[in-house]
C-alpha positions in Angstrom: -31.5 -177.7 77.2 -33.2 -175.3 79.6 -30.4 -172.6 79.3 -30.7 -172.7 75.5 -34.5 -172.2 75.7 -34.1 -169.2 77.9 -31.3 -167.7 75.7 -33.6 -168.1 72.7 -36.6 -166.6 74.6 -34.4 -163.7 75.7 -33.2 -163.0 72.2 -36.7 -163.1 70.7 -37.9 -160.6 73.5 -34.8 -158.4 72.9 -35.6 -158.4 69.1 -39.3 -157.4 69.5 -38.5 -154.7 71.9 -35.3 -153.4 70.4 -35.1 -149.7 69.8 -35.6 -148.5 66.3 -32.5 -147.6 64.4 -31.8 -143.9 64.4 -30.5 -142.4 61.1 -29.3 -139.3 59.8 -30.8 -137.3 56.9 -28.0 -138.4 54.6 -28.5 -142.1 55.7 -32.3 -141.8 55.3 -32.1 -140.4 51.7 -29.8 -143.4 50.8 -32.4 -145.9 52.3 -35.3 -144.4 50.4 -33.4 -144.8 47.2 -32.2 -148.4 48.1 -35.1 -150.1 49.9 -38.3 -151.1 48.3 -40.2 -150.6 51.3 -39.2 -148.4 54.4 -41.2 -147.2 57.1 -39.8 -143.9 59.0 -40.8 -142.2 62.1 -39.9 -138.5 62.2 -39.6 -137.5 65.8 -38.2 -134.9 68.0 -37.1 -134.4 71.7 -39.6 -133.7 74.4 -42.6 -134.8 72.3 -44.9 -137.3 74.1 -46.8 -138.1 71.1 -43.6 -138.9 69.3 -42.7 -141.3 72.1 -46.2 -143.0 71.8 -45.5 -143.7 68.0 -41.9 -144.9 68.8 -43.3 -147.6 71.2 -46.0 -148.7 68.7 -43.4 -149.0 65.8 -41.0 -150.7 68.0 -43.5 -153.4 68.9 -44.4 -153.8 65.1 -40.9 -153.8 63.9 -40.7 -157.7 63.5 -44.0 -157.9 61.8 -43.2 -155.2 59.3 -40.0 -157.1 58.3 -41.6 -160.4 58.3 -44.9 -159.7 56.6 -44.3 -156.5 54.6 -40.5 -157.0 54.1 -40.2 -153.4 55.3 -37.3 -151.8 57.2 -38.3 -149.5 60.1 -36.2 -146.6 61.2 -36.6 -143.3 62.9 -34.9 -139.8 62.6 -34.9 -137.0 65.1 -35.1 -133.2 64.1 -34.9 -134.1 60.5 -35.0 -131.3 57.9 -36.7 -133.8 55.5 -39.8 -133.9 57.6 -41.3 -130.8 55.9 -41.3 -132.6 52.7 -43.7 -135.2 53.9 -45.7 -133.8 56.7 -47.1 -130.2 56.8 -47.6 -130.6 60.6 -44.0 -131.8 60.9 -43.3 -134.2 63.9 -44.4 -136.8 64.8 -44.8 -138.2 61.3 -45.0 -141.8 60.2 -44.2 -142.3 56.5 -44.3 -145.5 54.5 -42.1 -145.4 51.3 -43.0 -147.8 48.6 -40.3 -147.7 45.9 -39.6 -144.1 47.0 -43.4 -143.1 46.9 -44.3 -141.6 50.3 -47.5 -142.4 52.2 -48.3 -140.5 55.3 -50.0 -142.1 58.1 -52.6 -139.6 59.6 -54.2 -141.7 62.3 -53.6 -142.3 66.0 -50.6 -144.0 67.4 -52.6 -147.5 67.6 -50.7 -150.7 66.7 -53.6 -152.2 64.8 -54.5 -149.1 62.8 -50.9 -148.5 61.7 -50.3 -152.0 60.6 -53.6 -152.4 58.9 -53.2 -149.1 57.0 -49.8 -150.1 55.7 -50.6 -153.6 55.1 -53.4 -152.6 52.8 -51.4 -149.8 50.9 -48.3 -151.6 49.9 -48.7 -150.1 46.4 -49.4 -146.4 45.4 -53.0 -145.4 45.6 -52.8 -142.1 43.5 -53.1 -142.5 39.7 -51.1 -140.3 37.3 -53.0 -138.6 34.5 -52.1 -136.7 31.3 -54.0 -134.8 28.6 -54.0 -137.9 26.6 -55.7 -140.2 29.1 -57.7 -137.7 31.3 -61.0 -137.9 29.7 -60.7 -141.7 28.8 -60.0 -142.4 32.5 -62.2 -139.9 34.3 -65.1 -139.6 31.8 -65.5 -136.2 33.5 -67.8 -134.8 30.8 -70.3 -137.7 30.9 -70.1 -138.8 34.5 -70.3 -142.3 33.1 -68.9 -145.5 34.7 -65.6 -145.0 36.1 -66.9 -143.2 39.3 -66.0 -140.2 41.1 -62.5 -138.5 40.7 -60.5 -136.3 43.1 -57.7 -134.7 41.0 -54.8 -132.7 42.2 -53.4 -130.3 39.6 -49.5 -129.9 40.6 -46.4 -128.6 39.0 -42.9 -130.0 39.1 -41.3 -126.7 40.3 -44.2 -126.0 42.8 -42.6 -126.5 46.4 -46.0 -126.8 48.0 -47.2 -129.5 45.6 -44.2 -131.6 46.4 -44.8 -131.2 50.3 -48.4 -132.6 49.6 -47.0 -135.7 47.7 -47.3 -137.9 51.0 -50.5 -136.3 52.1 -52.2 -136.9 48.8 -51.1 -140.4 48.8 -52.8 -140.8 52.2 -56.0 -139.3 50.8 -55.9 -141.9 48.1 -55.3 -144.7 50.4 -58.2 -143.5 52.7 -60.6 -143.2 49.8 -59.3 -146.4 48.0 -62.1 -148.4 46.3 -64.7 -145.5 46.9 -63.2 -142.6 45.1 -60.5 -142.4 42.5 -57.7 -140.1 43.6 -55.2 -138.9 40.9 -52.9 -136.1 40.1 -51.9 -134.3 36.9 -48.9 -132.1 36.0 -50.4 -128.9 34.9 -47.3 -128.2 32.8 -46.5 -130.1 29.7 -48.3 -133.5 30.4 -51.4 -131.7 31.5 -51.4 -128.2 30.2 -54.4 -128.5 28.0 -56.4 -130.1 30.8 -55.3 -127.3 33.1 -56.5 -124.7 30.5 -59.8 -126.6 30.3 -60.7 -126.2 33.8 -59.2 -122.7 34.2 -56.4 -123.7 36.7 -55.0 -120.5 37.9 -52.9 -121.5 40.9 -51.0 -124.6 42.0 -51.8 -126.8 43.7 -55.5 -127.0 42.9 -57.9 -129.7 43.6 -61.0 -130.7 41.7 -63.7 -133.2 42.5 -65.6 -134.7 39.4 -68.9 -136.2 40.1 -71.8 -137.2 37.9 -70.9 -134.6 35.1 -70.2 -131.8 37.5 -66.9 -130.5 39.0 -66.4 -129.0 42.5 -63.3 -126.9 43.4 -61.8 -127.6 46.8 -61.8 -124.3 48.8 -61.2 -125.4 52.3 -58.3 -123.5 54.0 -56.5 -126.6 55.2 -54.5 -129.0 53.2 -54.6 -132.0 55.5 -55.8 -135.5 54.9 -58.8 -135.1 57.1 -60.1 -132.1 55.2 -59.5 -133.6 51.8 -61.3 -136.7 52.8 -64.2 -134.8 54.3 -64.7 -132.6 51.1 -64.6 -135.6 48.8 -67.1 -137.6 50.9 -69.6 -135.0 51.8 -68.4 -131.4 52.2 -68.4 -130.9 48.3 -72.2 -130.2 48.6 -71.5 -126.9 50.1 -69.3 -126.0 47.1 -70.5 -124.5 43.9 -71.2 -127.2 41.2 -69.9 -126.3 37.7 -70.6 -128.0 34.6 -67.7 -129.9 33.2 -66.6 -128.1 29.9 -66.4 -130.2 26.9 -63.2 -131.1 25.2 -61.7 -128.6 22.9 -61.7 -129.3 19.2 -58.7 -129.3 17.1 -59.7 -125.9 15.7 -60.1 -124.6 19.3 -56.5 -125.8 20.2 -55.0 -124.1 17.2 -56.8 -120.7 18.0 -55.7 -121.1 21.7 -52.1 -121.8 20.7 -52.1 -118.9 18.1 -53.4 -116.6 20.9 -50.8 -117.8 23.4 -48.0 -117.3 20.8 -49.2 -113.8 20.0 -49.2 -112.9 23.7 -45.7 -114.4 24.0 -44.4 -112.4 21.0 -45.9 -109.0 22.3 -44.8 -109.6 25.8 -41.3 -110.7 25.1 -40.8 -109.2 21.7 -41.4 -105.6 23.0 -39.2 -106.3 26.1 -36.4 -107.4 23.9 -36.8 -104.4 21.5 -36.6 -101.9 24.5 -33.8 -103.7 26.1 -31.7 -104.0 22.9 -32.5 -101.1 20.7 -29.9 -102.2 18.0 -32.1 -105.1 17.1 -35.0 -102.9 15.9 -32.4 -100.6 14.2 -30.9 -103.3 12.2 -34.4 -104.7 11.5 -35.5 -101.4 10.2 -32.4 -100.9 8.1 -32.8 -104.4 6.7 -36.6 -103.5 5.9 -35.4 -100.3 4.2 -32.9 -102.2 2.0 -35.5 -104.7 1.0 -38.0 -102.0 0.2 -35.4 -100.0 -1.9 -34.4 -103.2 -3.8 -38.0 -104.0 -4.5 -38.7 -100.4 -5.9 -35.6 -100.4 -8.1 -36.7 -103.8 -9.6 -40.3 -102.4 -10.1 -38.8 -99.4 -11.8 -36.8 -101.5 -14.2 -39.7 -103.7 -14.9 -41.7 -100.6 -16.0 -39.0 -99.1 -18.2 -39.9 -98.9 -21.9 -38.0 -101.1 -24.3 -35.5 -99.6 -26.8 -36.7 -98.4 -30.2 -34.1 -100.6 -31.8 -36.0 -103.6 -30.8 -39.0 -102.4 -32.7 -37.1 -101.7 -35.9 -35.7 -105.2 -35.9 -39.2 -106.6 -35.6 -40.3 -104.5 -38.7 -37.3 -105.5 -40.8 -38.3 -109.2 -40.1 
């Protein structure tokens, strides 16, 4: 009986202190797709801070599995780290159904567990043109609170690298400031025009009917949170522009189409001169045909026709 107890105690101790599973980039991508919840330590050799995070996550391994139903692994010198952490290793990322959340705190066991336990679902809301004003009430500054919005693009590499960082901003400000993002292309193109977004990514804070543009040099969690909580007061406040009327949208669309036609039409004509030559010839043919038809229409009727009328 004593030997069995010692064996069980040994196995429990071994499980708690077992090294984290080390995976390759290919294995990690598969795990991100397959696992509902996955915690990953991005590490590298000769990195004391990486070792500290490794020790903390090893001690939390069983708790993560038991209470969060999350698998914990690590990867060394991964090429994927730049997708989730601008400062690279060490980085601890919590994937929830593939949505990454970057941990930006110290290698403290209680802080890490508490942060992940509170944020098992995504914190950042996704907005579109259709729901932007209804959700944010930006123009009225009414009842939905402050909103910190990231304007991004699907083809913007820097935007993709900030996905996990922005989730961390949302998690840190949860229940205090609404954090969201909007695709400045098709789903949010009108909203991007409304606020004159000229580059991606761009970050706007909406508060009490005013908008503040994030202009700090660093795109890290600490800087974003600091701006949203207090630093925005040092930024110029702009009045939130009203929603465009249907007439304004038609005018804007017409102007855009005209610019597109001029820009690309002239380029095509210069590159392919035979197009305008054919067009000119076609226009000439139509003009000649129209002129002949006009001449025929004005040609006087034969006298025989008048005689017939008199005979009647």
